C-alpha positions in Angstrom: 98.7 92.5 -84.4 98.5 95.2 -81.9 96.7 95.4 -78.6 92.9 96.0 -78.4 92.1 93.6 -81.5 90.4 91.2 -79.4 93.3 88.2 -78.9 92.3 87.8 -75.1 88.5 87.8 -76.1 89.0 85.1 -78.3 91.0 82.7 -75.8 88.3 82.8 -73.5 85.5 81.9 -76.1 88.2 78.8 -76.8 88.2 78.4 -73.0 84.4 78.5 -72.5 83.6 76.4 -75.8 86.0 74.0 -74.4 84.6 73.6 -71.2 80.8 73.6 -72.4 82.5 70.8 -74.9 82.7 69.0 -71.3 86.8 69.6 -71.2 88.6 70.6 -67.6 89.2 74.5 -68.3 90.9 76.7 -65.7 91.9 80.1 -66.5 95.2 80.6 -64.9 96.3 83.9 -66.1 93.9 86.7 -67.8 94.6 90.1 -68.6 91.5 92.1 -69.1 93.2 95.9 -68.1 89.4 96.9 -67.7 87.7 95.8 -71.0 84.2 95.2 -69.6 83.8 93.1 -72.7 86.7 90.9 -71.7 85.8 91.1 -68.0 82.4 89.6 -68.8 83.8 86.4 -70.7 85.7 85.7 -67.4 82.3 85.0 -65.6 81.5 81.5 -64.9 84.8 80.0 -65.9 87.6 78.7 -62.6 90.0 81.0 -62.1 93.1 80.1 -60.4 94.1 82.6 -57.9 97.5 84.8 -58.7 100.6 85.1 -56.9 101.0 88.2 -55.0 104.2 89.4 -55.2 106.4 93.1 -54.0 108.7 93.9 -55.5 110.4 97.5 -54.8 107.2 98.7 -53.6 105.3 98.0 -56.1 102.5 94.9 -55.5 102.8 92.6 -58.8 100.6 89.9 -59.4 102.0 86.9 -61.1 101.1 83.1 -62.6 101.4 81.0 -59.4 102.6 77.9 -61.3 103.3 75.5 -58.0 99.4 76.2 -57.3 98.9 75.6 -61.5 100.9 72.5 -61.5 99.0 70.9 -57.7 95.4 72.0 -59.3 96.3 69.5 -62.5 98.0 66.8 -60.7 94.3 66.8 -58.3 92.3 67.0 -60.9 88.6 68.8 -61.6 86.7 68.1 -58.0 89.9 67.0 -56.3 90.0 63.5 -58.0 93.7 63.0 -59.1 94.7 62.0 -62.1 97.8 61.2 -64.3 99.4 63.4 -66.7 100.8 63.4 -70.2 103.7 65.2 -71.8 103.5 66.7 -74.9 101.6 65.6 -78.1 99.3 63.2 -76.0 96.2 63.6 -78.2 93.7 65.9 -77.6 96.4 68.8 -77.6 95.3 69.8 -81.3 91.9 71.9 -81.0 91.8 72.8 -77.6 87.6 73.3 -78.0 87.8 69.1 -79.1 86.7 66.5 -76.4 89.9 65.3 -74.8 90.3 61.7 -75.5 93.1 61.2 -73.2 90.6 62.0 -70.3 90.3 64.7 -68.6 93.2 66.2 -69.5 93.7 69.8 -68.2 93.3 73.2 -70.4 94.8 76.1 -69.3 94.4 79.7 -70.1 97.6 81.9 -69.9 97.9 85.5 -70.9 99.9 87.7 -72.4 103.3 85.1 -73.3 106.0 88.1 -73.5 104.9 89.2 -70.0 108.3 89.6 -67.7 107.8 87.9 -64.3 108.5 89.7 -61.3 111.2 88.6 -59.4 110.9 85.9 -56.8 109.1 84.0 -59.2 110.2 80.3 -60.8 111.3 81.9 -64.1 112.4 85.3 -65.5 109.6 85.0 -68.7 105.7 83.7 -68.3 106.6 81.9 -71.8 109.1 79.8 -69.5 106.3 79.5 -67.0 104.2 78.1 -70.0 107.4 75.3 -71.0 107.0 74.1 -67.5 103.3 73.6 -67.8 103.1 71.7 -71.2 106.3 69.8 -70.2 103.5 69.0 -67.0 101.3 67.4 -69.8 99.0 70.5 -69.7 97.1 72.0 -72.4 97.9 75.5 -72.9 95.7 78.7 -74.6 97.6 82.1 -75.0 98.5 85.1 -76.8 100.9 87.3 -78.3 101.4 90.0 -80.2 103.8 89.8 -83.5 105.9 92.3 -82.6 106.7 90.2 -79.7 108.6 87.4 -81.8 112.2 87.6 -81.3 113.3 87.2 -85.4 111.3 89.9 -85.8 112.5 92.8 -83.4 114.7 94.9 -85.6 112.2 95.2 -88.4 109.6 96.1 -86.0 112.1 98.7 -84.7 112.6 99.4 -88.2 108.9 99.8 -89.4 107.5 101.7 -85.7 110.6 103.2 -84.3 109.7 101.2 -81.0 112.0 99.1 -79.4 110.4 96.1 -78.4 112.0 94.5 -75.2 109.6 91.8 -74.2 110.3 88.9 -76.8 109.5 85.2 -77.3 111.4 82.6 -79.2 109.9 81.8 -82.6 109.3 78.5 -81.6 106.7 79.1 -79.8 104.8 79.4 -83.5 106.5 76.8 -84.4 105.6 74.3 -81.8 102.2 75.4 -81.2 99.4 72.9 -82.5 96.9 75.5 -83.5 97.5 79.1 -84.3 94.6 81.9 -84.7 95.1 84.9 -86.2 92.9 88.0 -84.5 93.0 90.4 -87.2 91.4 93.4 -87.3 91.5 96.4 -89.9 93.7 99.5 -88.7 91.0 102.2 -88.8 88.4 99.9 -86.7 91.1 99.2 -84.1 92.1 103.0 -84.1 87.9 103.3 -83.3 88.0 100.7 -80.6 91.3 103.1 -78.7 89.1 106.3 -79.5 85.9 104.8 -77.9 87.6 104.0 -74.7 87.7 100.6 -75.8 91.2 99.4 -75.2 92.7 101.6 -72.9 91.4 104.5 -70.4 90.3 107.8 -71.9 93.9 109.5 -70.4 96.2 106.9 -72.2 94.5 107.8 -75.6 97.0 110.3 -76.7 100.1 108.5 -75.7 98.8 105.3 -77.4 97.9 107.5 -81.1 101.9 108.7 -80.6 102.9 105.2 -80.5 101.8 102.0 -82.0 98.5 103.1 -83.1 98.9 105.1 -86.0 97.3 103.9 -89.3 100.8 103.4 -91.2 102.5 101.4 -88.3 99.5 99.3 -87.3 99.1 98.8 -91.3 102.5 97.6 -91.6 102.2 95.4 -88.3 98.9 93.7 -89.9 100.7 93.1 -92.9 103.7 91.5 -91.0 101.7 89.4 -88.8 99.9 88.4 -91.9 103.4 87.7 -93.5 104.2 85.5 -90.5 101.3 83.1 -90.9 102.4 82.5 -94.4 105.9 81.8 -93.9 104.9 79.7 -91.1 102.2 77.8 -93.5 104.7 77.3 -96.1 107.3 76.1 -93.3 105.0 73.5 -91.8 103.7 72.0 -95.5 107.2 70.5 -95.5 106.7 68.6 -91.8 105.2 65.3 -90.9 103.6 66.6 -87.9 100.1 67.9 -88.2 98.7 70.9 -87.3 96.2 73.9 -88.1 96.8 77.7 -88.8 93.9 79.5 -88.5 92.1 83.3 -89.1 89.6 84.3 -86.3 86.5 83.3 -88.0 87.9 79.5 -87.8 88.5 79.3 -91.7 92.0 77.2 -92.7 94.7 80.0 -93.3 96.9 76.8 -94.2 97.8 73.1 -93.2 100.7 70.9 -92.9 101.3 67.0 -92.4 98.5 65.3 -93.3 96.3 68.0 -94.3 98.6 69.4 -96.6 98.4 68.7 -100.5 100.5 66.5 -102.1 103.2 64.3 -100.5 105.2 64.5 -97.7 108.9 64.9 -97.7 110.8 62.5 -94.7 113.0 64.4 -92.4 115.6 62.1 -94.1 114.9 63.8 -97.6 114.6 67.1 -96.3 118.0 66.8 -94.2 119.9 65.4 -97.6 118.9 68.7 -99.8 119.3 70.8 -96.6 121.1 74.7 -97.1 123.0 75.5 -94.2 124.2 79.1 -93.3 127.3 80.6 -91.5 126.5 83.8 -90.0 129.3 85.9 -89.5 128.6 88.0 -85.9 130.9 90.9 -84.4 130.5 92.4 -81.1 130.4 96.1 -82.9 126.4 96.4 -82.3 125.0 95.3 -85.6 125.3 91.8 -84.6 121.4 90.6 -83.4 120.2 92.4 -86.5 122.7 89.9 -88.7 121.7 87.3 -86.7 117.7 87.9 -87.2 117.5 88.3 -90.4 119.7 85.3 -91.3 117.7 83.1 -89.0 114.4 84.1 -90.6 116.0 83.7 -94.3 117.0 80.1 -93.1 113.1 79.2 -91.5 112.5 80.1 -95.6 114.8 77.8 -96.6 114.2 75.1 -94.1 118.3 75.6 -93.8 120.8 75.0 -90.8 122.0 77.6 -88.6 125.7 78.2 -87.6 126.4 81.1 -86.0 130.4 82.5 -85.4 132.4 85.1 -83.8 136.0 85.8 -84.8 138.3 86.9 -82.0 142.0 88.4 -82.3 144.6 86.0 -80.1 145.4 87.1 -76.9 143.0 90.5 -77.9 140.4 91.0 -74.5 137.0 92.0 -75.2 136.0 96.0 -73.9 133.4 95.7 -71.3 131.1 97.1 -73.7 132.1 94.1 -76.4 131.2 91.4 -73.3 128.2 92.7 -72.9 127.8 92.6 -76.7 128.9 89.0 -76.5 126.5 88.3 -73.7 123.4 89.1 -75.8 124.6 87.4 -78.7 124.6 84.6 -76.5 121.4 84.8 -75.1 119.8 85.9 -79.1 121.3 82.6 -79.6 119.8 80.6 -77.1 116.2 82.2 -77.8 116.2 81.2 -81.6 117.7 77.6 -80.9 120.9 78.0 -82.7 124.8 76.9 -81.4 127.3 80.3 -81.4 131.3 79.2 -82.4 133.9 81.6 -81.4 137.3 81.2 -82.6 140.4 82.6 -82.3 142.2 84.2 -85.7 144.1 87.0 -87.1 141.9 87.2 -90.2 138.2 87.1 -90.2 137.5 85.9 -93.3 140.0 82.8 -93.0 138.6 81.8 -90.0 134.8 82.2 -91.9 136.0 80.3 -95.0 137.5 77.0 -92.9 134.7 76.9 -90.8 131.8 77.4 -94.2 134.3 74.4 -95.4 134.4 72.2 -92.6 130.4 72.4 -92.4 129.7 72.6 -95.6 127.5 75.8 -95.5 125.9 77.0 -98.4 125.3 80.9 -97.8 127.3 82.9 -95.5 125.2 86.3 -93.9 127.6 89.3 -92.9 127.0 92.3 -91.7 129.1 95.3 -92.8 128.7 98.4 -90.3 128.3 102.0 -91.7 130.9 104.2 -91.8 130.2 108.1 -90.5 128.8 110.1 -93.4 132.2 112.1 -93.3 134.2 109.5 -93.6 132.0 107.8 -96.2 131.8 111.2 -98.1 135.8 110.9 -97.8 136.1 107.6 -99.3 134.3 108.4 -102.4 136.6 110.1 -103.7 139.8 109.0 -102.1 142.5 106.8 -103.9 142.2 103.4 -102.9 146.1 103.7 -101.1 144.7 106.4 -99.2 142.1 104.1 -97.9 144.2 101.3 -96.6 143.9 99.5 -99.8 141.9 96.5 -98.3 139.1 94.5 -99.7 135.9 95.1 -97.4 134.8 91.4 -95.6 131.8 90.2 -98.2 135.0 90.5 -101.5 137.1 88.1 -99.1 134.7 86.0 -98.6 133.6 85.5 -101.9 137.2 85.1 -103.0 137.7 82.4 -100.6 134.7 80.3 -101.0 133.7 80.2 -104.7 130.1 79.1 -105.1 128.6 79.4 -101.9 126.6 82.8 -101.5 127.4 85.5 -99.5 125.2 88.4 -98.5 125.6 91.5 -97.2 123.2 92.6 -94.2 123.0 96.3 -93.5 123.0 98.4 -90.5 120.0 100.7 -90.7 120.8 102.1 -87.1 120.2 105.6 -88.4 116.9 106.0 -86.7 116.2 106.7 -83.1 115.0 103.9 -81.0 111.8 104.7 -78.7 110.6 102.8 -75.5 108.4 100.1 -75.8 105.3 101.6 -73.9 104.1 98.1 -72.8 107.3 97.5 -71.8 106.5 96.3 -68.1 110.6 95.9 -67.5 111.5 99.9 -67.5 108.9 100.3 -65.0 
């Protein structure tokens, strides 16, 4: 939900239980933030030395990925062992005995962390991808505001633009999800008692995420995210669990779900398909995130379309936004199509028909306030007389739902105080 709820503490407890049950367990990265009770949980566990990297006069301590892979291959006590890929038995509940042998379980804290230059990957979640590919099980932590598809929603709720994000697939692919929940009032009391940050950082924290209304909104967002994940997983054939921090089931999927399972062939036959129209005017990422979250609820496939006028060279700012859109598409696991056409509606209708889309998502930028007031009383002949894009799409795509995503950029953005990329 937010810093200080006890994610790292709980992850260390899980690692301890796994070790006590006989598993090979290792702390690869842990961020205690000076919290004594968290540091106490590390005592007695094997800890992988961090790699020290100096960048612009700042010393950072990062995950030693080569060292971790070597330790995994060497095994506990120096005995070499084979490693399997993701999906090997024993990867579900990290605290359970490992039927695959002495399969290594590691804690890699703070999944959204940005690595220092000179490491193997820009982001820690990419390190974790490499660790999983090597057949190592991972326990990690993440706040709900770091999920990429929620970036705009978190900005609207808190006024803070979070720059360090992780792909939503980290939850989709996880074998076990544990929700660490704490009422906002209890979290604020922990903050005031100095259990989250040093005393000198408390006033700044109270001006950012740590307000009752913002913490309440983040908590509701986290619980809704889990509820949606449970709903999506009920249609999946791969068993997994979603639990609260007390170990109770929030929901199940696969063989543990109530009722019959749907095979992939049946799901694909009835699956909705969404076409997302994105522009380089600055609102494209918001439209894409909203459409992607709707697609998760609908179990729909997503196509993303950007239409350029033939012969027109994009401006430097537009090129930057297109690069950002491509990067976001990569994070969300969708394809960006770029086509040339003088008419956006014509191109969009053609692609929607070709791909059998049942929904079209489009963003409509808000004109300046003065222009909105003028358009309210001017006759159509003086405002261009041209139908807006959603109306053109409705005319060309009968039977296809056209959804308009509003532009909510009126609220000023504030930097994320936990963003290490800005330091």
